C-alpha positions as CSV (number, residue, x, y, z in Angstrom):
1,M,0.0,0.0,0.0
2,P,2.7,2.6,0.8
3,E,3.9,2.7,-2.8
4,L,0.6,4.0,-4.2
5,P,0.2,7.8,-4.5
6,W,-3.5,7.5,-3.8
7,K,-5.9,5.5,-1.7
8,K,-9.6,4.6,-2.1
9,W,-11.9,6.6,0.1
10,F,-15.5,5.7,0.5
11,P,-17.5,8.8,1.5
12,Q,-20.7,6.9,1.8
13,D,-19.2,4.5,4.3
14,W,-17.6,7.4,6.2
15,L,-20.9,9.4,6.5
16,S,-23.1,6.4,7.2
17,D,-21.0,4.8,9.9
18,P,-23.3,4.9,13.0
19,R,-20.3,4.5,15.4
20,L,-18.5,7.5,14.0
21,T,-21.7,9.6,14.1
22,H,-21.6,9.5,18.0
23,C,-18.1,11.1,18.0
24,S,-17.6,14.8,18.1
25,P,-16.4,16.8,15.1
26,A,-12.9,17.1,16.6
27,T,-12.7,13.3,17.1
28,R,-13.9,12.6,13.6
29,G,-11.2,14.9,12.2
30,I,-8.5,13.3,14.4
31,W,-9.6,9.8,13.3
32,A,-9.5,10.9,9.7
33,D,-5.9,12.0,10.1
34,A,-5.1,8.8,11.9
35,V,-6.6,6.7,9.1
36,S,-4.7,8.7,6.5
37,S,-1.4,8.1,8.4
38,M,-2.1,4.4,8.6
39,M,-2.6,4.3,4.8
40,L,0.7,6.2,4.3
41,F,2.5,3.8,6.6
42,G,1.0,0.8,5.0
43,E,-0.3,-0.5,8.4
44,D,-3.7,-1.1,10.0
45,H,-2.8,0.5,13.3
46,L,-1.2,3.6,14.8
47,T,0.8,3.4,18.0
48,G,2.5,6.0,20.2
49,T,2.3,8.3,23.1
50,D,-0.1,11.2,23.4
51,A,2.6,13.5,22.2
52,Y,3.4,11.4,19.2
53,L,-0.2,10.9,18.2
54,A,-0.8,14.7,18.7
55,R,2.0,15.4,16.1
56,V,0.7,12.8,13.7
57,C,-3.0,13.9,14.0
58,R,-2.1,17.6,14.2
59,C,-3.9,18.4,17.5
60,S,-3.1,18.8,21.2
61,E,-2.5,16.0,23.7
62,A,-5.7,16.8,25.4
63,D,-7.6,16.3,22.1
64,I,-5.9,12.9,21.8
65,A,-7.1,11.9,25.2
66,T,-10.6,13.0,24.5
67,A,-10.6,11.3,21.1
68,H,-9.3,8.1,22.6
69,Q,-12.2,8.0,25.1
70,E,-14.8,8.7,22.4
71,L,-13.4,6.1,20.0
72,E,-13.3,3.5,22.7
73,A,-16.9,4.3,23.8
74,S,-18.3,4.4,20.2
75,K,-16.2,1.4,19.1
76,T,-15.3,3.2,15.9
77,G,-11.9,1.6,16.0
78,E,-10.2,-1.0,18.1
79,V,-8.4,1.2,20.7
80,S,-6.3,0.1,23.7
81,I,-3.4,1.2,25.9
82,Q,-0.3,-1.0,26.5
83,N,2.6,0.2,28.6
84,G,1.6,3.8,28.3
85,Y,1.2,3.6,24.5
86,K,-2.1,4.2,22.8
87,I,-3.0,1.7,20.0
88,W,-5.5,2.7,17.4
89,V,-6.6,0.0,14.9
90,C,-8.8,0.6,11.8
91,R,-10.8,-2.6,11.0
92,R,-11.4,-1.6,7.4
93,I,-7.7,-1.2,6.6
94,R,-6.9,-4.5,8.4
95,R,-9.5,-6.2,6.2
96,D,-8.1,-4.6,3.0
97,L,-4.6,-5.5,3.9
98,K,-5.6,-9.1,4.5
99,I,-7.4,-9.3,1.1
100,S,-4.4,-7.7,-0.6
101,E,-2.0,-10.3,1.0
102,I,-4.3,-13.2,-0.1
103,R,-4.3,-11.8,-3.7
104,R,-0.5,-11.3,-3.6
105,I,0.0,-15.0,-2.5
106,A,-2.4,-16.2,-5.2
107,V,-0.5,-14.3,-8.0
108,Q,2.8,-15.5,-6.7
109,Q,1.6,-19.1,-6.7
110,R,0.2,-18.7,-10.2
111,W,3.6,-17.3,-11.5
112,E,5.5,-20.1,-9.7
113,K,3.3,-22.7,-11.3
114,R,3.8,-21.1,-14.8
115,N,7.6,-20.9,-14.3
116,T,7.6,-24.5,-13.2
117,K,5.9,-25.6,-16.3
118,A,8.2,-23.5,-18.5
119,L,11.2,-25.0,-16.7
120,Q,9.9,-28.5,-17.2
121,R,9.5,-27.9,-21.0
122,V,13.1,-26.6,-21.2
123,N,14.4,-29.6,-19.3
124,T,12.4,-31.9,-21.6
125,K,13.9,-30.3,-24.7
126,T,17.4,-30.3,-23.2
127,H,17.0,-34.0,-22.3
128,T,15.9,-34.8,-25.9
129,R,18.8,-32.9,-27.4
130,S,21.2,-34.6,-25.0
131,A,19.8,-38.0,-26.0
132,S,20.2,-37.3,-29.7
133,A,23.7,-36.0,-29.2
134,S,24.7,-39.0,-27.0
135,V,26.2,-40.8,-30.1
136,S,29.7,-39.6,-30.6
137,E,30.8,-38.0,-33.9
138,S,33.0,-40.9,-34.9
139,D,30.3,-43.5,-34.2
140,W,27.9,-41.5,-36.2
141,L,30.3,-41.3,-39.1
142,E,30.8,-45.0,-39.0
143,E,27.1,-45.5,-39.1
144,L,26.9,-43.3,-42.2
145,K,29.7,-45.2,-43.9
146,S,27.8,-48.5,-43.4
147,D,24.5,-47.1,-44.6
148,P,23.5,-48.7,-47.9
149,A,22.0,-45.4,-49.1
150,Y,25.5,-43.9,-49.4
151,V,27.4,-46.8,-51.0
152,G,30.1,-45.5,-53.4
153,I,30.4,-42.1,-51.5
154,D,33.5,-41.3,-49.5
155,V,31.7,-40.2,-46.3
156,Q,34.9,-39.3,-44.5
157,N,36.3,-37.2,-47.3
158,L,33.0,-35.4,-47.8
159,H,32.8,-34.8,-44.0
160,D,36.3,-33.2,-44.1
161,K,35.3,-31.0,-47.0
162,M,32.2,-29.9,-45.2
163,I,34.3,-29.0,-42.1
164,R,36.7,-26.9,-44.3
165,W,33.8,-25.2,-46.1
166,C,32.1,-24.3,-42.8
167,K,35.4,-22.9,-41.5
168,E,35.8,-20.7,-44.5
169,K,32.1,-19.6,-44.6
170,R,31.9,-19.3,-40.8
171,Q,29.0,-21.7,-40.7
172,R,28.1,-24.4,-38.2
173,P,29.2,-27.9,-39.3
174,T,26.0,-29.7,-38.2
175,R,25.1,-33.3,-38.9
176,M,22.1,-32.1,-40.9
177,R,24.4,-30.2,-43.2
178,L,26.5,-33.3,-43.8
179,I,23.4,-35.3,-44.6
180,N,22.4,-32.6,-47.2
181,W,25.9,-32.8,-48.7
182,L,25.7,-36.6,-48.9
183,N,22.2,-36.5,-50.6
184,K,23.5,-34.0,-53.1
185,Q,26.5,-36.1,-53.8
186,D,24.3,-39.2,-54.2
187,R,22.1,-37.3,-56.8
188,Q,25.2,-36.4,-58.8
189,L,26.5,-40.0,-58.8
190,N,23.1,-41.3,-59.9
191,G,22.7,-38.6,-62.6
192,T,19.6,-37.1,-61.1
193,N,18.8,-33.5,-60.6
194,N,15.6,-32.6,-58.7
195,G,14.0,-35.9,-59.7
196,H,14.8,-35.6,-63.5
197,T,17.2,-38.0,-65.1
198,T,19.9,-36.5,-67.2
199,E,22.1,-38.8,-69.2
200,S,25.4,-37.2,-70.0
201,G,25.9,-36.7,-73.8
202,R,22.5,-38.3,-74.7
203,G,21.1,-36.5,-77.7
204,L,23.9,-34.1,-78.0
205,G,25.8,-36.0,-80.7
206,T,22.7,-36.3,-82.9
207,A,22.0,-32.6,-82.6
208,N,25.7,-31.7,-83.4
209,E,25.7,-34.1,-86.4
210,G,22.5,-32.5,-87.7
211,K,24.1,-29.0,-87.4
212,S,27.2,-30.2,-89.2
213,S,25.3,-31.7,-92.1
214,Q,23.2,-28.6,-92.4
215,Y,26.2,-26.3,-92.8
216,A,28.5,-28.8,-94.5
217,G,28.5,-27.0,-97.9
218,V,28.8,-23.5,-96.7
219,G,32.0,-21.8,-97.8
220,K,33.1,-24.5,-100.3
221,V,33.9,-23.5,-103.9
222,P,32.7,-26.1,-106.4
223,G,35.6,-27.9,-108.2
224,L,38.2,-27.1,-105.6
225,P,39.4,-29.3,-102.8
226,N,39.1,-28.0,-99.2
227,A,42.8,-27.4,-98.9
228,Q,42.7,-24.9,-102.0
229,R,39.8,-22.8,-100.8
230,P,40.6,-19.1,-101.0
231,A,41.2,-17.3,-97.7
232,A,38.2,-15.3,-96.5
């Protein structure tokens, strides 16, 4: 409560309080100052000697003594005297502080529950990653070498090339990157590119032969061998 620059004030409750109505105007003013001080201090009570209460409530010590008697008689607040110190307690502020504490604990428990769930999710992901990375790099490479899908591919050589490439390009040499390199190398060996088969040289000879036959007679002089053609 003390951190708030304002407090709720209920004028209807103040004016309709039958206990406070039996007090004199001076006592009502003193009690209003006392309640305001409790709100500023963040407490439900005000304790002190007559001199201290007189300074807080901006009145004389005689007014404090009279107000104490009227407050006790009308039961406006819980007032008592212990070891020469007067204790004034506002029941409304006590109730509001109790409600505020209950809400604070509920919010704290809700946040702790949410943080616990988030921490459990993080731990689960970490455990999964740790389990996947439990196989050493050398064992993983040996597994790739024995994989029938990569027969005919020098896995170790391609792995070393990938490490060097990542070092030059400042990239992370991940296992997934090596798998992509292996798949690309496999497509090149099988003569496939994006699912389309390309046979090297197929159809090119026929096309070249057709072009050669089409332009075979260009530039020849009838009756002269090719060696005796005039220079262009």
